[in-house]
DOBAVO-189022 format. One record per residue (C-alpha): residue in three letters; x, y, z. Coordinates in steps of 0.25 Angstrom, whole numbers, plus 5000, padded with zeros to 4 digits. Layout:
BEGIN
ALAXYZ...
This chain:
BEGIN
UNK567254595427UNK567054655413UNK565954745409UNK565054705397UNK565254775384UNK564054825377UNK563654725367UNK562754755355UNK561454685356UNK561354555347UNK559854575346UNK559054675337UNK558254775345UNK557154875340UNK557655005346UNK556655095352UNK557655165362UNK559155155364UNK559055015369UNK558254935359UNK557354825364UNK557554855379UNK557154995376UNK555854945369UNK555554865382UNK555654735375UNK556554685387UNK555454695397UNK555754655412UNK555354505415UNK554054495422UNK554454365429UNK555654275431UNK557154315435UNK558054315423UNK559354295431UNK558754175439UNK558254105427UNK559554125420UNK560254065432UNK559353935431UNK559653925416UNK561153935418UNK561153825429UNK560353735420UNK561353765408UNK562453725417UNK561853595420UNK561653575405UNK563153595403UNK563453495415UNK562553385410UNK563153395395UNK564553405400UNK564353265406UNK564253195393UNK565353155383UNK566053275378UNK565953245363UNK564453225364UNK564153365371UNK565253455367UNK564353555359UNK563253535369UNK564153575381UNK564853685374UNK563453745370UNK562853735384UNK564153795391UNK564053915382UNK562653935386UNK562953915400UNK564154025399UNK563154115392UNK562154095404UNK563254115414UNK563654245408UNK562254295407UNK561854255421UNK563054325427UNK562654455420UNK561154435423UNK561454425437UNK562154555438UNK561354665445UNK561354755433UNK560854655423UNK559754575431UNK558654675430UNK558954705415UNK558954555411UNK557654535419UNK556754535406UNK555654455400UNK556454435387UNK557654375395UNK556754295404UNK556154235391UNK557454205385UNK557954135398UNK556654055398UNK556954005384UNK558353965389UNK557853895401UNK556853815392UNK558053765384UNK558953735397UNK557853665404UNK557553565392UNK559053545391UNK559353515405UNK558153425406UNK558553345394UNK559953325400UNK559553285414UNK558453185408UNK559453125399UNK560553115410UNK559553055419UNK559252945409UNK560752925406UNK560452955391UNK561153095389UNK562353035382UNK561552955372UNK560553075370UNK561753165366UNK562153075355UNK560753045349UNK560253125338UNK559053175344UNK559653195358UNK560853275352UNK559853365344UNK559153395357UNK560353435365UNK560953515353UNK559553585352UNK559553625367UNK560953665367UNK560853755355UNK559553815362UNK560353835375UNK561453915369UNK560553995360UNK559554035371UNK560754075381UNK561354155370UNK560054225367UNK559854255382UNK561254315383UNK560954405371UNK559654455376UNK560254485390UNK561354565383UNK560354645375UNK559554675387UNK560854715395UNK561354795384UNK560054875383UNK560354925398UNK561654985395UNK562055025409UNK561854895415UNK562454815403UNK563754895404UNK563954875419UNK563754725418UNK565054645420UNK565354535411UNK565554405419UNK566054315409UNK567254365401UNK567654235396UNK567854245380UNK566954145372UNK567654025367UNK568054035352UNK567453925343UNK568353815338UNK568153775324UNK569353705317UNK569053725303UNK569553865299UNK568453905289UNK567453855299UNK567953935310UNK568054055302UNK566654045297UNK566154025311UNK566854145317UNK566354225305UNK564954195307UNK564854185322UNK566154225329UNK567254145336UNK566454115349UNK565054075344UNK564853935348UNK563453905343UNK562853985331UNK561753985321UNK561953865312UNK561153925300UNK562154045300UNK563353945300UNK562753875288UNK562554005280UNK563954055284UNK564553925279UNK563753935266UNK564354075264UNK565754035268UNK565753915258UNK564953995247UNK563853885246UNK562353885245UNK561753765252UNK560353725248UNK559253725259UNK559453575260UNK560953585261UNK560853695271UNK559853605280UNK560853495280UNK562053585284UNK561153635295UNK560853495300UNK562353455300UNK562653585308UNK561453585317UNK560853445317UNK560053475330UNK559453595322UNK559753695333UNK560053805323UNK561453815329UNK562853765327UNK564053765337UNK565453795333UNK565753655338UNK564853585328UNK565353675317UNK566753635320UNK566453485321UNK565653495307UNK566953555301UNK567753445306UNK566953345299UNK566553425286UNK567653535285UNK568353605281UNK567253715280UNK567453745266UNK567153595262UNK566153565274UNK564853565266UNK565453475255UNK565953385265UNK564653385273UNK563853355260UNK564753245256UNK564553175270UNK563053195270UNK563053125256UNK563652995261UNK562652885262UNK563252835276UNK563152975282UNK561952995291UNK562053125298UNK561653155312UNK561153015317UNK561452975331UNK562252855335UNK561052785340UNK560252805327UNK561452755319UNK561552635327UNK560052605326UNK560152625311UNK561352535308UNK561152425318UNK560152355309UNK560952375296UNK561952275291UNK563452275296UNK564252385290UNK563152485288UNK563652615292UNK563352765293UNK564152895297UNK563453005305UNK563753135312UNK564253125326UNK563153155335UNK563953265342UNK564953315331UNK564453345317UNK565853345311UNK566153205317UNK565453075312UNK565052935317UNK565152805309UNK564152695313UNK564152555307UNK563452425309UNK564252305314UNK563852165317UNK562652125325UNK562052265323UNK563052345331UNK563352485326UNK564752545328UNK564952695329UNK566252765326UNK566552905327UNK567152975315UNK568053095321UNK568253215313UNK569753255312UNK570353375305UNK570953285294UNK569753185293UNK568853085300UNK569352985310UNK568852855317UNK569452775328UNK569652635325UNK569752515335UNK571252545338UNK570752685342UNK571652755331UNK570952855323UNK570852835308UNK570752955299UNK569952975286UNK569853095277UNK568353085276UNK567153005282UNK567052935269UNK568452885269UNK568152825283UNK566952755278UNK567652695266UNK568852655275UNK567952555283UNK567152505272UNK567352365277UNK566552405290UNK565652515284UNK564952425273UNK563652505269UNK563152645274UNK561852655281UNK560952705269UNK559652745275UNK559452895274UNK558252915284UNK559152945296UNK559553075289UNK558053115288UNK557553225297UNK556353135301UNK557353025307UNK557453035322UNK558152905325UNK558252855339UNK557052925346UNK555952855354UNK554452855350UNK554152945362UNK555253045358UNK554753045344UNK553253075349UNK553853185357UNK554453255345UNK553253235336UNK552253285347UNK551453405342UNK552053395328UNK551153405316UNK550453275311UNK551453195302UNK552653245308UNK553553115309UNK554953055313UNK555652925311UNK556452855322UNK556952725326UNK555952625332UNK556152615347UNK555752465347UNK556252395334UNK557652395330UNK557852435316UNK556552505315UNK556052645314UNK554752725318UNK554052845314UNK553352945323UNK552453045318UNK551253135321UNK549953085317UNK548753165312UNK548153175326UNK549453225332UNK549853085338UNK551253025337UNK551152905328UNK552252795326UNK552652695315UNK553652585314UNK554652575303UNK555352445301UNK556652435295UNK556852315285UNK557952265275UNK557152325264UNK556752455270UNK555752495280UNK554352455284UNK553152535290UNK551752495291UNK551952375282UNK552552455271UNK553952445266UNK554852565263UNK556252575257UNK556652695266UNK556252775278UNK556152895269UNK555152815261UNK554252795274UNK554252935277UNK553952985263UNK552752885263UNK552252925276UNK552353075272UNK551553035259UNK550452965267UNK550253085276UNK550753015289UNK552053095289UNK552153245286UNK553453305291UNK554653255300UNK555053285314UNK556453325310UNK557553265318UNK558253405317UNK557053465325UNK557453555336UNK556453535347UNK557153635356UNK557053745346UNK555653705342UNK555153725356UNK555953855357UNK555453905343UNK553953875347UNK554153955360UNK554754075353UNK553654065342UNK552554065353UNK553254185359UNK553254255346UNK551754235344UNK551454265359UNK552254395359UNK551454435346UNK550154405353UNK550554495365UNK551154605356UNK549854615348UNK549054605361UNK549854725366UNK549654805354UNK548154775353UNK548054815368UNK548754945365UNK547754975353UNK546454925361UNK546754985374UNK547555115370UNK547555155356UNK546055135354UNK545755215367UNK546755325363UNK545955345350UNK544655355357UNK545155455367UNK544955595361UNK545955655371UNK547055575364UNK547555635351UNK547455545339UNK548855575335UNK549355545349UNK548655405348UNK549355385335UNK550755425341UNK550555335353UNK550055205346UNK550755225332UNK550355115322UNK550155005333UNK548854955326UNK549754925313UNK550654845322UNK549554765327UNK549054735313UNK550454685309UNK550554595321UNK549154545321UNK549554485307UNK550854435313UNK550254365325UNK549254285316UNK550454235308UNK551254195320UNK550054125327UNK549754045314UNK551254005314UNK551153965329UNK549853885327UNK550553795316UNK551853785324UNK552853685318UNK554353695323UNK554853665309UNK553853745300UNK553353865308UNK554053985303UNK553954125309UNK555054185301UNK554254215289UNK553154285297UNK554154385303UNK554754405289UNK553454445284UNK553254535296UNK554654605296UNK554354705284UNK553054745291UNK553654785304UNK554454915300UNK553254995294UNK552354955306UNK553354965317UNK554255085313UNK553055185315UNK552755125328UNK554155125334UNK554455265328UNK553255315335UNK553455245348UNK554355345356UNK553355455352UNK552155365356UNK552755345370UNK553155495372UNK551755535368UNK551155435378UNK551955485389UNK551655635386UNK550155605385UNK550255525399UNK550655655405UNK549155695404UNK548555635416UNK547155615410UNK547855535398UNK548655455408UNK547455415416UNK546655375403UNK547855285398UNK547955225412UNK546455185411UNK546755115398UNK547955045404UNK547054985415UNK546154915405UNK547254815402UNK547654705411UNK549154725411UNK549054885411UNK550254895402UNK550655045399UNK550255095385UNK551755105382UNK552054955384UNK551054925373UNK551655035364UNK553054975365UNK552754835361UNK552854865345UNK554254925348UNK554654795354UNK554054695344UNK555054685333UNK556254665343UNK555354555350UNK555154485336UNK556654485334UNK556954425347UNK555854315345UNK556254285331UNK557754275335UNK557354185346UNK556554095336UNK557754095326UNK558654045337UNK557853925338UNK557553905323UNK558653815317UNK559253865303UNK558553745296UNK557153785301UNK556253845290UNK556053965298UNK557554005301UNK557854085289UNK556454165290UNK556654185305UNK558054245302UNK557554335291UNK556454375300UNK557354415312UNK558154505302UNK556954565297UNK556454595311UNK557754655314UNK557754745301UNK556354785305UNK556754825319UNK557954905313UNK557054975303UNK556055015314UNK557255065322UNK557755145310UNK556355205308UNK556355245322UNK557755305321UNK557455375309UNK556255435315UNK557055485327UNK558155535319UNK557055615311UNK556455675324UNK557855715329UNK558155785316UNK556755855317UNK557055905331UNK558455955326UNK557756035315UNK557156125326UNK558456165331UNK559056205317UNK558656335310UNK558656375296UNK558556235292UNK557456255281UNK557156105279UNK556655985286UNK557955895288UNK557255785296UNK557255685285UNK556955535287UNK558255465289UNK559055585293UNK559755585307UNK560655665315UNK562055605316UNK562855715323UNK562855855327UNK563855955332UNK564756065329UNK565456055315UNK565956175309UNK565856195294UNK566956275287UNK566556405281UNK567556455270UNK568556355275UNK568456415290UNK567756395303UNK566856515304UNK565956475315UNK565856365326UNK564356375328UNK564156265317UNK563356145321UNK563156025312UNK562055915312UNK562455795305UNK561355715300UNK561355575293UNK561355645279UNK561755785281UNK562455885290UNK561656015295UNK562656125298UNK562056225308UNK562556345317UNK562156345331UNK561156455335UNK560956445350UNK560056315352UNK559756305337UNK560556285324UNK560556365311UNK560656285299UNK561756315290UNK561956205279UNK561756065276UNK562855965272UNK562255835265UNK562955705267UNK562355635255UNK563555605246UNK564455675255UNK565955645258UNK566455675272UNK567955685276UNK568955735286UNK569855855282UNK571255875287UNK571555995296UNK572056115287UNK572056265288UNK571856265303UNK570556185301UNK570456055309UNK569455945310UNK568755965297UNK567855875289UNK567255895275UNK565855855269UNK565755855254UNK564555825245UNK564055865232UNK563355985239UNK564756035244UNK565856025254UNK565856065269UNK567056065279UNK566756055294UNK567656065306UNK567455985318UNK567856025333UNK568955915334UNK569455795326UNK568555705334UNK567355785331UNK567655795316UNK567855645315UNK566555615322UNK565855715312UNK566555645301UNK566255505305UNK564755535306UNK564655615293UNK565355495286UNK564455395292UNK563255475287UNK563755485273UNK564055335273UNK562655305277UNK562055395267UNK562855325256UNK562455185261UNK560955235261UNK561155275246UNK562155165242UNK561155135231UNK561055275226UNK562055295215UNK561855445215UNK562255465230UNK563455375228UNK563855455216UNK563755585223UNK564555535235UNK565655495225UNK565655635218UNK565755705231UNK566955615235UNK567655655222UNK567355795224UNK568055785238UNK569255715232UNK568955595240
């Protein structure tokens, strides 16, 4: 068995110690449940999903089966590792238990749906219906997303426990299958964006990548249409299989947008209708009425439907081929056409007139669903939310379902006629006119869209609820720290005010910031709407406020805990604090309250990343959520940098105590120690002493001589506008390097070639960073160029 190589974490962590989130205590042990046991149950159920799907016609389930198999492979790999003795305890955490619970929720819904439809004998039909297909694709995408998240979180946690992680065997060494995309440009774009083994990816990222590759700017409406074609079930994802099929139908990639636009403009093209919907629409139309739609299972293939005698509707598959589009005639021979339009023209004797109604393309059209199904979809929605569907009782008629002002689900019959449509005694020329009139009269307000992702909506609601509940818990924890501890510390005359300030920092400022944030979050939750509720903007407003509030607290945290431990050595103080602890029900240690602000930004990142995964690219909150996550990551990085700068400054201050004759304070903000050791400067071209010791800082070199345990300052070498280079061995001198700036030139000798090269690399890195920091400063660049000229470079 192979051992695991250390992977870089895919998730951003706010580092307090060497191990990021884990060191901050965010990955706390689970209080209940067994992670390995729960993971095993989910794995068994996922295997059942694969088995049930595989029993269906391969063309109908290829993408579904492949996705479920990849999820199962991930779970197999994770289960094998989680069951290893060195990993079991590490992975037993609340964070992972929450993640496996979310996955279990998806898997349970999925397997229950499959078993129910199998028992009724309607699984095959549901897989090819519009609504049924959307439901399966939504569950399928959520299944793979959640298993991937679970594996990433597990990797992060194991990586934070280096010893255990390095010892774990890698049970599955089978390489991931590479994607198969026939179009060369399409394959190159996919690999460039996602790698050559990524099966299911963010559809929004593919759309943006395609726009860049083709150098086009799509309008919001055009982008929405493209997202709908790529992702008709509104999962937020697209598989390599679907991308390949799309390019078969609309490729080559360089012309795919033009070809798609041309197809969508055809009056006979009706998008993602199901076979049953097409049949019901055409069976009441004159003989020769026809339409073309996307294949239910392959977006690059099509289906032609046309009306025959006695209301019979014939369906013909249009196969995509590398050199055109083909259908099989009665003699079973394929007939090839360069375009679908050529195919339609060739059968003009049979295909007399296109189906011209446009309402089946509208987002409020739900086709062949029952009244009860419509009521279930609308339950809990705002008054005026509506959809249009087929009538369940009258052939050639339709029905509206909508939420009344009192929240009850109302229904209305729409009768088709040769002159249009009739509803409540009124005649309308089109279905769109009916909808517009009902909106005008205040009966309808907004549609229940046929692209609605019920699976994601439920997950998003759960995640938003979790964001709000964790914010409540966070504020309660901080307020307890203030009421129970901070206020008592201030009252106690035996506790110095400066010690109280060091221990609690600016915790009250943090409470003020998050009290305001909680009010906004609760308001959003109180008016929850799957389509309209947006949290991204709230967090975008919060991001710039985090760094000035959290940096002082995080910078102070280590000193806070050290001081608290030092004070606790006093028995009287320890007894007094113990008495304060006894006043709270949970009796949490004061340190457990003080660490919560350190954990909050990483927690936000995890929660919003989870929310973004269940927010499709077409959702109004998607862009703001993506920007907010990046903003939180930048804020976390800035807090990390602030902490690092403070630690660097403290290190330099401590070093100053060991250097005599320094004559100035060198502990400047932003200056850090990079390397130290013996490096001998030449004096009059010779090595006159071996006692030299050099401290390399981020912006200068400090040359000293050893004096016992101390160092005597000799001179400084500034690195601003400096040039550093290696010198050839000459005159008996080896391992030389030279530093030159406008203030002079210095030559040093290393102990050996490796030592010289290490010094050289560190110095050059410092000079490069200085130049990058001053890239906008023309005078610094000019000085650097002047120095280079002086050295003959």
